[in-house]
C-alpha positions in Angstrom: 154.5 -42.3 91.8 151.0 -41.6 92.3 148.9 -38.7 92.6 146.0 -39.1 94.8 143.4 -36.2 95.0 143.3 -35.0 98.7 139.5 -34.8 100.0 138.7 -31.3 102.1 137.7 -30.9 105.4 136.3 -27.6 106.9 136.8 -26.9 110.9 135.2 -24.0 112.4 135.2 -23.1 116.1 136.6 -26.7 117.1 134.3 -28.6 115.2 134.7 -30.5 112.0 132.2 -29.5 109.2 132.4 -32.0 106.2 132.5 -30.8 102.3 129.2 -30.7 101.4 129.8 -30.8 97.5 133.5 -30.9 96.3 131.9 -28.6 93.2 131.4 -25.9 95.6 134.0 -22.8 96.1 135.5 -22.1 99.7 132.9 -18.9 99.7 129.7 -21.4 98.8 130.9 -23.5 101.3 130.6 -21.0 104.1 127.6 -19.7 102.9 126.0 -23.3 103.3 127.0 -23.8 106.7 125.6 -20.1 107.4 122.4 -21.8 108.4 123.6 -23.5 111.0 126.2 -21.1 112.3 125.2 -17.7 111.4 128.3 -15.7 112.8 130.5 -17.8 110.2 129.3 -15.5 106.9 131.9 -13.1 108.3 134.8 -15.6 109.1 138.1 -15.4 107.1 138.7 -18.8 105.4 142.5 -20.5 106.2 144.2 -22.7 104.7 144.6 -25.6 103.3 146.4 -27.5 106.2 147.3 -30.9 104.3 146.6 -33.3 107.0 147.0 -36.8 106.6 145.2 -37.1 103.2 142.9 -34.1 103.4 143.4 -30.4 102.8 141.8 -28.7 106.2 140.2 -25.2 105.7 140.0 -23.1 108.9 137.1 -20.7 109.3 138.4 -18.0 111.5 135.5 -15.8 113.4 136.0 -12.2 112.7 136.9 -11.3 116.3 137.0 -7.5 117.6 134.7 -5.1 119.1 132.0 -2.8 116.5 133.0 0.8 117.2 135.9 0.6 119.5 139.1 2.2 118.0 141.0 0.3 120.8 139.8 -3.1 120.3 138.8 -3.5 124.1 136.2 -3.5 126.1 136.3 -1.1 129.3 133.4 -1.8 132.2 132.7 0.3 135.4 130.8 -0.7 138.3 128.1 2.4 139.1 127.0 2.5 142.6 124.1 0.3 142.3 126.5 -2.6 141.8 125.9 -3.1 138.2 128.3 -3.6 135.8 128.1 -0.9 132.7 130.2 -1.1 129.3 131.7 2.5 129.0 134.2 4.1 126.4 132.6 2.4 123.0 129.3 4.6 122.8 127.0 2.3 124.5 127.6 2.6 128.0 125.2 4.1 130.1 126.0 5.8 133.8 124.2 5.6 136.9 121.0 6.8 137.9 122.4 9.0 140.1 123.9 11.2 137.8 120.8 11.7 136.1 118.8 14.0 138.1 121.7 16.2 137.9 122.1 16.6 134.3 118.0 16.9 133.6 118.7 20.2 136.1 121.4 21.1 133.7 119.0 20.1 130.7 116.0 22.7 132.1 118.6 25.4 133.1 119.9 25.9 129.5 116.6 25.3 127.9 115.1 28.1 130.7 117.9 30.6 129.8 116.9 33.8 127.7 119.9 33.6 125.4 119.0 32.4 121.9 119.8 28.5 121.3 119.9 27.1 117.9 116.8 25.1 116.9 118.5 21.9 116.6 120.4 21.9 119.9 116.8 23.3 121.6 114.9 20.1 120.2 117.5 17.8 120.9 117.5 18.6 124.6 113.9 18.5 124.7 113.9 15.2 123.2 116.9 14.1 125.8 114.8 15.1 128.8 111.7 13.5 127.4 113.3 10.1 127.6 115.3 10.6 130.7 112.4 11.8 132.3 110.3 8.7 131.0 113.3 6.4 132.1 112.8 4.5 128.6 116.8 4.3 128.4 119.4 5.7 130.4 121.2 8.6 129.4 124.6 7.3 127.1 128.4 9.0 128.7 128.4 10.8 125.5 125.0 12.3 125.8 126.2 13.4 129.5 129.2 15.1 128.3 127.0 16.8 125.8 125.1 18.2 127.9 127.8 19.3 130.5 129.6 21.2 127.5 126.2 23.3 126.5 125.4 23.9 130.2 128.8 25.3 130.2 128.1 27.3 127.1 124.9 28.7 127.7 124.2 28.9 131.3 127.1 29.9 132.3 
């Protein structure tokens, strides 16, 4: 009976990667290839799987949507025909909705009822960004403005 040392081979995203050094740990090999494949840093290391005379290790990319509880990306098509991401905190709304929201912001800011300073500052900043068209309002911001309007302006 003979004992044979198995070579290591690494695979990532369909590519075969050679072993940079037999002295490297699996994590060191992953770090070595991070210069070429930056997303490999977060990859899981699976294996070894014995194929012929090689130990084959596979780097699996971490799959998921950051910040999404459901793990799926929802999209919506706005009236202008553009597709937006919705439901994960980065969705934007159609520009047609923003004038209505800005009117609600102005109504809440113009109320004679006392408004907490933090809410007043937030609404003033939100109105400034919305009027400058620096960035469209998020779905969550519009929902918050609607809730403030219902509480303070109604």
